[in-house]
C-alpha positions in Angstrom: 136.6 78.6 81.5 137.1 75.8 78.9 135.1 73.5 81.2 132.1 75.9 81.1 132.4 76.3 77.4 132.5 72.6 76.8 129.5 72.2 79.2 127.6 74.7 77.1 128.4 72.7 74.0 127.1 69.6 75.6 123.9 71.3 76.6 123.5 72.8 73.2 123.9 69.4 71.6 121.3 68.0 73.9 119.0 70.8 72.9 119.5 69.8 69.2 118.7 66.2 70.1 115.4 67.2 71.8 114.5 69.5 68.9 115.2 66.7 66.4 111.9 65.1 67.4 109.8 68.0 66.1 112.1 70.1 63.9 113.2 68.9 60.5 116.4 70.9 60.3 117.5 69.7 63.8 116.6 66.1 62.7 118.9 66.4 59.7 121.7 67.8 61.9 121.3 65.1 64.6 121.2 62.2 62.2 124.0 63.7 60.0 126.4 64.1 62.9 125.9 60.5 63.9 127.3 59.4 60.6 130.2 61.9 60.5 133.0 59.8 62.0 132.1 56.8 59.9 132.4 59.0 56.8 135.7 60.3 57.9 137.2 57.0 58.9 136.2 55.4 55.6 137.5 58.2 53.4 140.4 60.0 55.1 142.9 57.2 55.8 146.4 57.7 54.1 145.3 60.8 52.3 146.7 64.4 52.4 143.5 66.2 53.5 142.9 69.9 53.3 139.9 70.7 55.5 137.5 73.5 55.0 134.7 74.2 57.5 131.7 76.2 56.4 128.7 77.0 58.6 126.2 76.8 55.7 125.6 77.3 52.0 126.7 80.9 51.9 130.0 80.2 53.6 130.7 77.3 51.2 130.1 79.6 48.2 132.5 82.1 49.9 135.2 79.4 50.4 134.7 77.7 47.0 137.1 80.0 45.0 140.0 79.2 47.3 139.1 75.5 47.2 139.2 75.6 43.4 142.5 77.5 43.5 144.1 75.0 45.9 142.8 72.0 43.9 144.6 73.3 40.9 147.8 73.7 42.8 147.6 70.6 44.9 146.2 67.8 42.9 147.6 65.2 45.3 145.4 66.5 48.1 141.9 65.4 49.2 139.4 68.2 50.0 137.2 67.7 53.0 134.4 70.2 53.6 132.4 70.1 56.9 129.2 71.9 57.5 127.2 73.0 60.6 123.9 73.6 58.9 121.8 71.1 56.9 121.1 74.0 54.5 124.7 73.8 53.5 125.4 70.0 53.7 122.2 68.7 52.1 122.6 71.1 49.1 126.4 70.8 48.5 127.4 67.3 49.7 127.8 66.1 46.1 129.4 69.2 44.7 132.2 68.4 42.3 134.8 70.4 44.2 134.2 68.4 47.4 135.9 65.0 47.8 134.5 64.3 51.2 131.5 66.1 52.9 130.3 65.6 56.4 128.6 67.4 59.3 131.1 68.8 61.8 130.7 66.8 65.1 129.9 68.9 68.1 132.8 70.8 69.5 133.5 68.7 72.6 137.1 68.0 73.6 136.7 64.3 72.8 135.2 64.9 69.4 137.8 67.5 68.5 140.7 65.1 69.4 139.0 62.2 67.5 138.3 64.3 64.5 141.9 65.6 64.1 143.3 62.1 64.9 141.1 60.6 62.1 141.5 63.3 59.5 145.1 64.4 60.1 144.6 67.5 58.0 147.7 69.1 56.5 145.9 72.5 56.7 142.5 73.7 57.8 140.4 76.7 56.8 137.4 78.2 58.6 135.3 80.4 56.4 134.3 83.8 57.8 133.5 82.7 61.4 132.4 79.6 63.4 134.8 79.8 66.4 134.9 76.3 67.7 137.4 76.7 70.5 138.1 73.0 71.3 138.8 72.3 67.6 141.1 75.3 67.5 143.0 74.1 70.6 143.5 70.6 69.2 144.6 72.0 65.8 147.1 74.2 67.6 148.4 71.4 69.9 148.9 69.1 66.9 150.9 71.8 65.0 148.3 71.8 62.2 148.3 75.2 60.4 144.7 76.7 60.3 143.4 79.9 58.9 140.3 82.1 59.0 139.2 83.0 55.5 137.3 86.3 54.7 136.9 86.9 58.4 135.3 90.1 59.6 135.2 91.6 63.1 133.2 94.3 64.8 133.8 96.2 68.0 130.6 94.9 69.5 131.8 91.3 69.4 132.6 89.6 72.7 136.2 89.1 71.8 136.7 92.9 72.4 134.9 93.2 75.7 136.3 92.7 79.2 134.2 89.6 79.7 135.5 88.1 76.5 139.2 87.9 77.4 139.3 84.0 77.5 137.7 83.9 74.0 140.1 86.5 72.7 143.0 84.4 73.9 141.7 81.4 72.0 142.0 83.3 68.8 145.7 83.4 69.2 145.8 79.7 68.4 145.0 80.5 64.8 148.0 80.4 62.4 146.8 83.4 60.4 143.7 85.5 59.8 142.7 86.7 56.3 140.3 89.5 57.0 137.9 91.5 54.8 138.8 95.0 56.0 141.3 97.2 57.9 138.9 97.6 60.8 139.0 93.9 61.4 142.8 93.9 61.3 143.0 96.7 63.9 140.6 95.0 66.2 142.7 91.8 66.2 145.8 93.9 66.7 144.1 95.5 69.8 144.0 92.0 71.5 147.5 91.1 70.7 147.0 89.3 67.4 149.3 90.4 64.6 149.2 87.4 62.3 146.7 89.2 60.1 146.4 90.1 56.4 143.7 92.3 54.8 142.9 90.3 51.7 139.2 91.2 51.1 136.2 89.0 50.6 136.4 85.9 48.4 132.7 86.2 47.7 133.5 88.8 45.0 135.6 86.2 43.2 132.8 83.7 43.5 129.9 85.8 42.2 132.1 87.1 39.4 132.9 83.5 38.3 129.2 82.6 38.4 128.4 85.7 36.3 131.0 84.8 33.7 129.4 81.3 33.2 126.4 83.0 31.4 124.1 80.2 32.4 120.8 80.5 30.5 117.4 79.9 32.1 114.9 79.9 29.3 111.9 80.0 31.6 113.1 83.3 33.1 113.5 84.8 29.7 110.1 83.6 28.6 108.5 84.9 31.7 110.2 88.3 31.4 109.4 88.8 27.7 109.6 92.4 26.8 108.9 93.6 30.3 111.4 94.7 32.9 111.9 92.3 35.8 112.1 92.8 39.5 113.7 89.7 41.2 113.2 89.2 45.0 115.9 86.9 46.3 115.8 85.0 49.5 112.7 86.8 50.6 110.8 86.4 53.9 107.3 87.4 54.8 108.1 91.1 55.6 109.9 91.5 52.3 107.0 89.9 50.4 104.5 92.2 52.2 106.4 95.3 50.9 106.5 93.8 47.4 102.8 93.2 47.5 102.2 96.9 48.3 104.7 98.1 45.7 103.8 95.9 42.8 100.4 97.4 41.8 102.2 100.7 41.0 104.9 99.2 38.8 103.2 96.2 37.1 102.6 98.1 33.9 106.4 98.1 33.4 107.7 95.2 35.5 107.1 91.6 36.2 108.0 90.1 39.6 110.0 86.9 40.2 110.1 85.8 43.8 112.7 83.2 45.0 111.8 82.9 48.7 114.3 81.7 51.3 111.8 79.1 52.7 110.0 77.1 50.1 107.7 74.9 52.3 104.0 74.7 51.3 102.8 77.1 54.0 105.1 79.9 52.9 104.4 79.4 49.2 100.7 79.6 49.9 101.1 82.8 51.9 102.9 84.4 49.0 100.1 83.3 46.6 97.5 84.9 49.0 99.5 88.2 49.1 99.4 88.5 45.3 96.0 86.9 44.9 94.7 89.7 42.6 97.7 89.2 40.2 98.3 86.3 37.7 100.6 84.2 39.9 102.4 81.0 38.9 104.8 78.7 40.7 107.9 77.2 39.1 106.7 73.7 40.0 103.5 74.3 38.0 105.0 75.7 34.8 104.7 72.7 32.5 102.3 73.5 29.7 101.8 77.1 30.8 102.4 80.2 28.7 104.7 82.1 31.0 104.2 85.4 29.2 100.6 85.5 30.5 101.7 85.7 34.2 102.7 88.7 36.2 104.3 87.0 39.3 106.4 83.9 39.2 107.3 82.1 42.5 110.4 80.0 42.3 109.6 77.2 44.7 112.9 75.4 44.3 116.5 76.0 45.4 119.8 76.5 43.5 118.7 78.9 40.8 118.8 82.4 42.4 122.4 83.3 41.5 121.5 82.7 37.8 118.1 84.4 37.9 119.6 87.8 38.8 121.1 87.8 35.3 117.6 88.6 34.0 116.8 91.3 36.6 116.6 95.0 36.0 116.2 95.6 39.8 116.6 93.3 42.8 115.2 93.2 46.3 117.4 91.1 48.7 115.5 89.5 51.5 116.1 89.2 55.2 116.9 92.8 56.3 113.6 93.4 57.9 114.1 90.7 60.6 116.3 87.7 60.1 119.5 89.2 58.6 120.3 90.3 55.1 121.1 87.7 52.5 123.7 87.7 49.7 123.7 91.1 48.0 126.8 90.4 45.8 125.0 87.7 43.8 122.8 90.5 42.4 125.3 93.4 42.4 127.7 91.5 40.1 125.1 91.9 37.3 125.1 95.7 37.7 121.5 96.3 38.9 120.1 98.5 41.7 119.4 96.8 45.0 116.7 97.2 47.7 116.7 95.7 51.1 115.3 96.5 54.6 116.9 98.5 57.4 118.8 95.8 59.3 122.0 95.6 57.3 124.6 97.1 59.7 126.5 93.8 60.0 127.1 93.5 56.3 130.1 95.4 55.0 129.2 95.2 51.3 125.6 96.4 52.0 127.0 99.4 54.0 129.3 100.3 51.2 126.8 99.9 48.4 124.3 102.1 50.3 127.1 104.7 50.9 128.0 104.8 47.2 124.4 104.9 46.0 124.1 101.5 44.4 121.7 100.1 46.9 118.8 101.5 48.9 117.7 100.6 52.4 113.9 101.0 52.8 111.6 100.9 55.8 108.3 101.2 54.0 106.8 100.2 50.6 106.3 104.0 49.9 110.1 104.5 49.9 110.6 101.7 47.4 107.7 102.9 45.2 109.2 106.4 45.1 112.7 105.1 44.1 111.2 102.8 41.4 109.3 105.8 40.0 112.6 107.7 39.9 114.2 105.0 37.8 111.5 105.4 35.2 111.5 109.2 35.1 115.3 109.6 35.2 117.1 107.0 33.1 120.5 108.5 33.8 120.0 108.0 37.6 119.1 104.4 36.9 122.2 103.8 34.7 124.4 105.5 37.3 123.1 103.2 40.0 123.8 100.2 37.9 127.4 101.4 37.2 128.1 101.9 40.9 127.3 98.2 41.6 129.4 97.0 38.7 132.4 99.1 39.7 132.1 98.1 43.4 132.4 94.4 42.5 135.2 94.9 40.0 137.3 96.9 42.5 137.1 94.1 45.0 138.1 91.1 42.9 141.4 89.2 43.6 141.0 88.1 47.2 141.9 84.5 46.4 145.1 85.5 44.6 146.2 87.6 47.6 145.6 84.6 50.0 147.5 82.2 47.7 150.5 84.6 47.8 150.6 84.4 51.6 150.2 80.7 52.0 153.7 79.5 50.9 155.2 81.7 53.6 152.9 80.4 56.3 
């Protein structure tokens, strides 16, 4: 079975190579991977390396609290972070908590052996998922302890199906799983894995730390003025279509700030067209403008969203109409009601916030309009919704401390 898995990896890598001729993201990945071993060979020699692997930007933010904790405890170690996605590597390669950043070479047996032989990590952490089975085998064979951090499992995953037995056996190579919930622990137990601890989700620690920084964005305050503010974070076209239908009914009380997931020219222009009847301004065009005069502000840059939620009275989180829900905790930590589309079943925090009444899943603009009206007519309901989000985040802090307690024993 390993032969067929490795063959699939080879074909997948070839597909990325072909795509790199006409897809910018694939081009970044292809060219970045070519440089990975040079980066590792130049920077890892004679160093005690702790290796973190993160699929993309969200997983890096999830792993960052533990990286910071371990840095404070192990100042003699060098911290290597590898990424699969350009949207993680290109944004965070110069982050102050990363000593060495690189793309993860494709998971072939040869690459895995060369990687571990070059890096010689004293420990490795995979954040949430990314099950690269050749890397896992080489780590196990070399007696290198490695861990899955903030992992979450669902019964529908192939590990727990009859056809997934080989993949399930590969998970046994892992030194220990730190999982988000009891369901994940029970699923791992069901396939014979008992090296599991329920330690929660490190993202709570991360978003709380960001919220405590109290970073000021004067343009957001100037734009908001005396109005209330609806922030749409990581939005896609279906989210923006809903907002365009909702906004006319709330614009007497609210301004709208949109931070789309994709900020290319085509997408930004499509948002402008949707809100053509409103006073619309882009972040890149703000210089010399009186922000108070505008109703809709499009943030056509990256890296500001987690700070922008501070100014929000309500947030809409993008992705749950099609591509997959984005980060809800970045907004929930500020104690504001959340809206998102119907596709959120794979996201534990979204499920729990909806169950408690701090977030609302909508299918139509009419549903959102009705709830926004309720916020205006029933201030107690609004405040209660805010309180639910605040309490949910506070209750789930401390995941990093729990993991740190386990590590000396492991």
